[in-house]
N, C-alpha and C positions, 0 to 999 in steps of 0.2 A: 435139116441138121440147125440148130438154133443156134447163135452165139452171142446175141445184143445184152448180155447181161454176165455181169460180174461175180455175184453169189446166188446160186439157187439155195432156198430155203423151205425146206420140206416140215410142213404142220404150222398151223394160223393157231395154235392158242396163246397163252401170255408172253411163252419165251420165245417162239418162233415171230410175233408180232414186233417184240421189242428188239430183238436181233435185227429186223429189218429196219424200224425205226432208226438203229445207231448207226448200223453202216451205212444206211442210205445219207444222216445227216454228215459221216465223214468221207461222201465224195463216191460211194459204191452203186454201181446199178444192180438193186434187188428185184429178186421175183420171188414171190412165196405162192405155194401151192399146199393145197389143202383137201385132203381126201373125202371131207365132210361134205354134204351138199347143202346143209342148212348151218348157219352159226348159232343157231341155239343150242346147246344142251346144259343139262342141269349141273349146276356150280357144286364144284367139289371142295373147293379153296375161298375160307370167307375171311383172312386175315392179310391186310399188310401190315409188315413190319418196317420200323423206322429205317432202318437200311435200304430196304428197297424202293422206298421213296425217295431218298437220297440219291440213288443212283439212278431214276428216273426222272428228276428235278429236269436236267440240262436237256432231256428230248419234249421240253414244253408242256407236260401231260399232267404235272402232281394236282397243280390245282382245278383241274376238273375232278381228279380224282377223290381228293378233299371233298369237294362239293356233294359226291355222293356218298362217300363214307359217314359211318359214326365215329368220331374222333374222341369221343368221351366214353368208351363204353363201359358198362356196371356190369356184373355177374353176381348172381346169387348163388353160391355154393350150399348145398343142401350134404350135409353129413351128420347120418342119422337123424335125431331129433332136432338138431342145431342148423340154423341157417345164418350162414357169413354173406356180408356183403363186401365184395370187392370190385375198386373202382381202378380203371386205368387210363386216368388223363393226367395229364400235365407231370408225368413221371420223372423222379428226379435224373435226367440225361442232360446236362449243359453243353456236351460237345453236339447233338444235333439238331435242327431245327423243328424235327417232328421228335417231342418228346412223348409219343403216347402210340400205342394200338389203335390199328383202325379197324374196324368190321368192314368189309365190301366184297361183295360175292364177285368170284371169278368172272361171270358172264359182263359185269358192269365193265370189267377191268379190258377185259378184250374189246368192247364195244368201243373205249374210250380209245384204245390204243390203234382199233382198227379205221376210225375217223382220222386220228393224227396223221397213219398212213396216208389215206386218201385224199388230204391236205396235201400231201406232197406228191400225189398222181402214183400213188402205187394201190393197186388193187389185187385184194387177195382171189386167187383164180380157185373157186370151190368145184368140188366135184372131180377133182384131178389127184391122180395117184400115181406114183413112184413105183416103177416097176423095177428096175435095175439103177445103179451106182457104180461108178469104177475109177480110179487116179490110173490115167495111161502115160504118166511122167509130165508131159507138158500141158496137160488140161485135167479136168475134172470132165466126165460124161455121164449123163442120166435118161433115161429113158422115162417117158410121162405117158399116162394114158388118160385121156379125157373124152367128154363126149363128141368131140371132135375128131377124134382118133390118137393113133400113134404118134408120138414127138421124141424126137432125139434133141439131147440139149448139151452143148460144150460151152464150161465155164471154168473160170478159174478157182472156185470153190463152188463145195457144195455140202451142206449144215442138214443135221437131221435133228427137228425139233418135233420128232414126230410120237414120243410116247414110249411106254415100259418094250412094246411089239416094236420098234424100230426097225424099219427096211433097211436105213441107211447103214445102221449098226451090222445087221447080217450082212449087208453088201460088203462092210468093211473087213467083215472077220473079226471082229474084236469081241472078245470074250465080256461074261456077265454074270459074276459071280455074287451068289446069294442064297437066299431062301425063302420059299411061302410063309406067312404068320397064319399059326394056328388059327387065329381070332379075323374077324374080318368086322366090318363097319354097315353098319344100316343106314340109309339114308330115305328121307322121307319128307311129302309136304302135307302140313295136317292144317286143321281148323281145329280146334280144341276147347271143349268148356270145361270151366272147374278149374282155371289157371287160377294161380294165386293172387288176391288182391292187390300187394304190392307191387306186382309186376309192372315196370315202366315200359313204354314204348319200344326204348333200346336196350331193355334188359335181358341178359342172356341166362336161364335158367341151366346149372348145372347137378347132376345128381350122381352121387360115388354107391356102390355098391360091389357086393361079392363079385357078381358078374361081370363088372366093367363099370365103365363112365355111361351116364345118358347127356347127352346136350339139347337143350331149346332155345334155338335162334331166332329172333322176329325178322329173318331176313328170307323167307320163303318166296320162292320164284312164280306158285302156282296156287299158292296159299300162304297164310300169315305165319307160319310157324315150319322152319327146319329143323327138324331132327336128324340128328347124329348121334347113333349110339353103338357101343361095340359089345360083342358076344363071341363065344366058340363058333369057328366057323363052320356052318352047315354042309360044306365039301364045295369045291371051286373047278371040278372040273371041265375043263373046255371053255371056260370063262376067261377074260384079259384080264388080268390085275391089274388095280387101280380104277377100273371103268366100271361105271354102273351095270349091274348082271338081272338077274330074275327079280320081279316085284317079291314084296313081301305082304303074306296077306293081313289082313287089316287088324285081323284075333291077337295075330304074333306080335303087333304093334303096342296093341292095348293093354299087351302081358308085359311089354316093356316097360311101359309106364307103371302099370301096378307094382311090377318087381322094383323099382323103383323109388315107390312109397310115394306116389303123387297120384293124388285124388282127383283125378282130371279124366275125363272122356273124349275121347275121338269124335266129332263131329263129322268131319268130312277129309277123306282122306283122298287128295290130288293125285298124287305119284309117289312111288317107294323104288327101290333098289337094292341088291346085296351088291358091297364091294369087295371081292377078294385083295388080301392086300400081299405086299411082298416086301421085302428090304434087299437090295441089289446094287452094285457099283460095276460100271462098266471098267475094264482092265486097263482103259487109257480114253483120251476124250477126242484123240485124233488119230488117223494112218494117213498120212501125206495131205492129201485136195479135201479129206472127209473128214468132217468134225461132226460131234455130238455136243447138243446141250439138252439141260433141262430132264425132263421123265425118262429120254433116249439114254442119258446118262447115268440116270441114278434114281431109286425107287425109295422112298423112305414110308414110315408108316403115318397118319396124319399127326401123332402125336406133334405139339409143339408149330403148326400150321407153316412147315417148311416147302413142300413141294412147291407152289406156283413161287415165291419167295426167290427159291435158289435157283430155279430156272432163270427167273429173270435177272440175278446178280450175274448167271453165267454169260446170258446174250449181253448186257453193258460189256462184260469183260471182255467177250471175243468179237463184238462188232466193229469196235474203231481198228482193233489190231487188224482184221479180215479190211478194212478200208484204205489202212494205211499199205497192206501187203499187195493190193490189189493196183496201186500205182506203183510198186515197186517191180511187178511181175510184168503190167502190163499198160505202165503210164507212159510219162513222155522218154523220148532215148535216153536221157542225162539219168533217168531212175533204173534203165534197165540195163544195168550192169551186174555183173558175179557179187560185188561187193553188196550192191545195194538187196540182192535177192537174199544174199547170206543175212542180212540185217534183218530182213523180212521175215526171213526162218526161223531165227533167232526170236523174235518177237512172238511169232504165231507158237513157236513151243512153250512159250511161257504160260501159255491157255492151262494147258494139259496140268502143267506145274503147279501152276497158284490154284485152279479150280478142282481139281481131284482131290488133293490136299484137305482143301475147305470141304468138300462134299464127305468124306471119309471121317472127318470128326461131326460133320451134322449125321452121319447115319449112327455114329455113336449114340450121341445126343438123343436123337429121336427113338432109336431102338431102347437104350433105356428109359425114356419117360413113356414109351408104350407097354413097355412091360409093366411099368407102376399102374399106367391107365385101365389096360383090358386085359394084361394075363388073368387067368383062372386057378393058377397055383396057389398054394397054400400062403405064402407069403406075402404075396401083391392082395389077396383077396383080406387076410386078415388087416392089411397096411389101411386099405380102402373102406372095410366094413366094421371094425373094431377099434383101430390105432387113431384112423384120421376124426372119428366122434370126439373120442377121449380127450383131442388136444384142440380141438374147434375153439373152446372157450378163450383161447391164448391166443388165437389165429388174428383178430381183429387188432388186438397190440402189436404183430408183428407188420400187418400192413399198414397200420400209420406209421411205420419208419419206412419214408420213401425209398432210402438207400438200399436196404436189400431187395426190395421189388424190381429196382431199378436197373439193380447189377443181374437180376435173371430176366429182363427183357433184353439187355444188354447182350447177353449170351444167348439166346433164342434168335435175336434179330441178326446176329451176326456184327455186330460193330464193330467189333476188334477185328475181323476179319482184314 
């Protein structure tokens, strides 16, 4: 039985790593376990929003993240025969130090956060599975399995940052309502011959068509280009939602490019995967001493780039509250009063109240945006294939008015939360 830890964090994605940093910086002893044996996995998230950079700044990682990011991204929007350039730097956001969108791979974010934890003496324990977790009233208990065998741990709190198939959520008996999407995402790293000559090193290409959207980002991890496309789901039986599944044949990827009207040929396919999607929300983010954060608490479509950002914002909200609660439940004798515990419990209850309502609003936003981006219904298909090209000539004038663009970024970045 191990007890020399205050918070057991299950999952070492961006949510778990941020939570560990935040709680550690507020005095808690943290332990991070991760079932994956290797740190690398293909990045599914590519955007850091202004609000996320704000909440990360006190942890001392923002400067390093910005050194790796493209903070002046440009996108070419292909709408029928029209190409519209959108610049997303120096937005009209005077109330934030980060008035821009930042393109940055999820794996780079995880690498920076892992390094910051290592500097604090905290190492991620890879190849360690959580088998069970429960609240026994006076503490939380968890059973872990690693190459060294089975270990039981007792600590004040356990936090599940372990994704949509969360073991912590299952052990806590917390409901998970929502539904799968009829559409899926295709991811691939490619070398492409015949890209438009105007494309710059940091420019994304976005194609809209009846079958959905296709994005090409110069952010591939095993090749120059990362392809992200939406299409009707080919069936997701037995797959983990939100996780890369079976590979996609090269001919299918070439067909996606051709369908988008792109006169380019795939020279090399480094990696590809289908990703089944769902929209779901946990019925609560806490049961006693067991907590949920990130994808364990909510699952969104990729529209507007919310997943990684939402998880990081969950973690920053919860981390300092757990650090405070640890001192009240197990700190100095003066703190271990019923009043002190009551204060801590009231504060911990605020996590569910604040972050679940934010997650619900975000779910509505992403669902509406994904309907417009990916649904193959008559109305959204018509909007992408017919209406968008018709209004394309006036889009540059709208984009030149920085205020409307900034208000959209303010909304998707959660700057008003």
